[in-house]
C-alpha positions in Angstrom: -0.9 53.1 -4.6 -3.0 52.4 -1.6 -1.5 49.5 0.2 -4.0 48.8 3.1 -5.0 50.2 6.3 -3.2 52.6 8.4 0.0 51.3 9.9 -0.8 48.9 12.5 0.0 45.9 10.4 2.9 45.5 7.9 2.6 42.8 5.1 6.6 41.9 4.3 7.3 39.9 1.3 10.8 38.8 0.9 12.2 38.1 -2.2 15.6 36.5 -2.9 17.3 36.2 -6.4 19.4 33.2 -5.7 17.4 30.5 -6.1 19.3 27.2 -7.0 16.4 25.3 -8.4 14.6 28.2 -10.3 17.2 30.9 -11.1 16.0 34.4 -11.2 12.6 33.1 -9.5 11.3 36.8 -8.4 11.3 38.0 -11.8 9.7 35.0 -13.6 6.8 35.9 -15.7 3.2 34.8 -14.7 0.5 36.0 -16.5 2.3 39.1 -17.7 3.7 40.2 -14.4 6.8 39.1 -12.3 6.2 36.3 -9.8 7.0 38.7 -6.9 4.1 41.2 -8.2 1.6 38.6 -8.3 2.5 37.7 -4.8 2.1 41.5 -4.0 -1.3 41.7 -5.5 -2.5 38.8 -3.6 -1.4 40.5 -0.4 -2.9 43.9 -1.7 -6.4 42.0 -2.1 -6.1 40.7 1.5 -6.5 44.3 2.4 -4.7 43.7 5.8 -2.1 46.7 5.8 0.7 48.4 4.3 2.7 46.3 1.9 6.6 46.2 1.8 8.7 43.9 -0.6 12.0 43.3 0.8 14.6 42.5 -2.1 18.4 41.9 -2.4 18.8 42.7 -6.1 18.2 45.9 -8.3 16.4 44.2 -11.0 13.9 42.9 -8.5 13.8 46.5 -6.8 12.9 48.0 -10.2 10.2 45.2 -11.2 8.4 46.0 -7.8 8.7 49.9 -7.9 7.5 49.8 -11.4 4.4 47.8 -10.5 3.3 50.4 -7.9 4.6 48.8 -4.8 6.7 49.9 -2.1 10.0 48.1 -2.0 13.1 48.2 0.1 16.6 46.8 -0.5 18.0 44.3 2.0 21.3 42.4 2.4 22.2 39.6 0.1 23.6 37.6 3.1 20.6 37.0 5.4 20.2 33.3 6.5 16.4 33.2 6.6 13.6 35.1 5.5 12.8 36.6 9.3 16.0 38.3 9.2 15.4 39.8 5.8 12.1 41.0 6.9 13.3 42.5 10.2 15.9 44.4 8.3 13.1 45.5 6.2 11.0 46.4 9.4 13.8 48.3 10.8 14.2 50.5 7.6 10.5 51.2 6.7 9.0 51.7 10.2 12.0 52.6 12.6 9.5 54.6 14.8 8.0 51.3 15.6 4.3 52.2 14.6 3.6 48.6 13.2 2.7 46.3 15.8 2.1 43.3 13.7 4.2 42.0 11.2 2.9 39.3 8.5 5.5 37.4 6.6 4.3 36.1 3.2 6.9 34.1 1.2 7.6 35.4 -2.2 7.0 32.3 -4.1 3.3 32.1 -3.2 1.7 33.8 -6.3 -1.7 32.0 -6.2 -2.2 32.2 -2.7 -6.0 33.1 -1.5 -6.0 36.6 -0.2 -8.2 35.0 2.9 -5.5 32.6 3.8 -3.3 35.5 4.3 -6.0 37.2 6.4 -6.6 34.1 8.4 -3.0 34.3 9.7 -4.1 37.2 11.9 -6.9 35.7 13.7 -4.9 33.8 16.3 -3.2 37.1 17.4 -6.6 38.2 18.7 -5.7 36.2 21.8 -2.9 38.4 23.7 -1.1 35.7 24.9 -0.1 34.5 21.5 3.5 35.7 20.2 3.5 34.3 16.8 0.7 32.7 14.4 0.9 30.5 11.3 -1.3 28.4 9.2 -2.2 24.5 8.7 -4.0 22.1 6.5 -5.3 18.9 7.7 -3.4 16.1 5.6 -5.8 14.0 3.4 -3.1 12.6 1.1 -1.8 9.7 2.6 1.5 9.9 1.0 2.0 13.3 2.8 1.7 11.9 6.0 5.2 10.1 5.6 6.7 12.6 3.2 9.9 14.4 5.2 9.4 17.5 2.7 5.7 17.9 4.3 6.2 19.7 7.7 3.7 18.4 10.3 2.3 20.6 13.1 1.8 18.9 16.6 -0.6 20.7 18.4 -3.1 20.9 21.0 -6.6 22.1 19.9 -7.7 25.2 21.5 -11.1 25.8 19.1 -12.3 24.0 16.2 -10.0 25.9 13.8 -7.3 26.5 15.9 -4.1 24.5 17.4 -1.5 25.7 20.1 1.8 24.6 18.4 3.7 22.1 20.7 6.2 21.2 17.9 7.0 21.0 14.2 8.6 17.9 12.6 9.2 16.3 9.4 8.4 12.9 11.0 4.9 11.4 11.0 3.4 12.8 14.1 1.7 12.6 16.4 1.4 8.8 16.6 -2.2 7.3 16.8 -5.9 8.0 15.4 -6.6 11.2 14.6 -5.7 14.0 11.9 -2.1 15.1 10.8 -1.7 18.8 9.9 0.4 20.0 7.2 2.2 23.5 8.1 2.0 26.4 5.7 5.1 28.8 6.2 3.1 32.1 6.5 3.8 33.9 10.0 2.1 36.8 11.5 4.3 38.1 14.4 3.8 40.4 17.2 6.3 43.2 16.7 8.3 42.2 19.9 8.4 38.7 19.1 9.9 39.2 16.1 12.5 41.4 17.5 13.3 38.9 20.2 13.1 35.9 17.6 16.0 37.4 15.4 18.2 37.7 18.6 18.0 34.1 19.6 20.9 31.8 18.4 19.6 28.7 16.1 18.4 26.1 18.7 19.2 22.5 18.9 15.9 21.3 17.7 15.8 23.8 14.9 19.2 22.7 13.8 18.3 18.9 14.0 14.9 19.5 11.8 16.0 22.2 10.0 12.8 24.1 11.0 13.5 28.0 12.1 10.1 27.9 14.0 11.2 25.5 16.7 13.8 28.4 17.8 10.9 30.2 19.1 9.0 27.2 20.7 12.5 26.2 22.4 12.6 29.9 23.9 9.1 29.5 25.4 7.4 31.8 22.6 3.8 30.7 22.0 2.7 30.0 18.4 -0.9 29.3 17.5 -1.9 27.7 14.2 -5.0 28.5 12.3 -6.7 25.5 10.3 -7.3 26.8 6.6 -8.7 24.8 3.8 -5.9 24.5 1.2 -2.1 24.6 0.9 -1.0 27.7 -1.6 1.3 26.4 -4.4 5.0 27.2 -3.2 7.0 28.1 -6.6 10.2 26.1 -6.4 10.8 24.3 -9.7 10.0 25.0 -13.4 7.0 22.5 -12.9 5.6 24.8 -10.1 6.0 27.7 -12.5 3.8 26.0 -15.3 1.2 25.3 -12.6 1.1 29.0 -11.3 0.7 30.2 -15.0 -2.0 28.0 -15.7 -3.7 29.0 -12.6 -3.4 32.8 -12.9 -3.9 32.9 -16.6 -7.3 31.1 -16.0 -8.0 33.5 -13.4 -7.5 36.4 -15.6 -9.6 35.4 -18.5 
């Protein structure tokens, strides 16, 4: 299977079987395919680079391989998705050919391929270490919901912010838009290599937000503003929504 352009950019999709709210989540059937395969198909449609799924279970490995996607086995004891994708990167590209790594979460089966492509745009600026995504909040409840992570940033263009902070609080104060962070990242390879060597930081532990480790270490994160938040599948209700969306799109 042709998984994209050259070796400059890698799309790494971590898949972890040990979900407490939705056991066996990567293999949940959505429109006739395991969820993790649906995510890989969205990445393939984005057409930004070679796709590798990083798994921790032989059943997931077999399902991804059977669908024709490249897959690598990683350890079961990783504390975060970034640690898992870094292990995968060292296994599949030990020569260091890939310069950019996109981390697409393995529970986004309905993500718009254009959203994946959007994560690359901030890296056009050579001073940016890590790129991620956000959506302006329009639902008033989301503004005060601690499960909705907000980006506090300084605008650098009409569609981009330089991240100053990420928080579960309602911020910043005062008149103006608030932004809902989307946890999809594009890293320069050297930025990912540095990030995984850093110890968890003070604010990261306080907010339970891994990306604060990078900011506290002085790394630059820019945030592209996109139109919609992709559906993350964490519960049986989310799974039902994803099935409806993808069943409708396949008809």
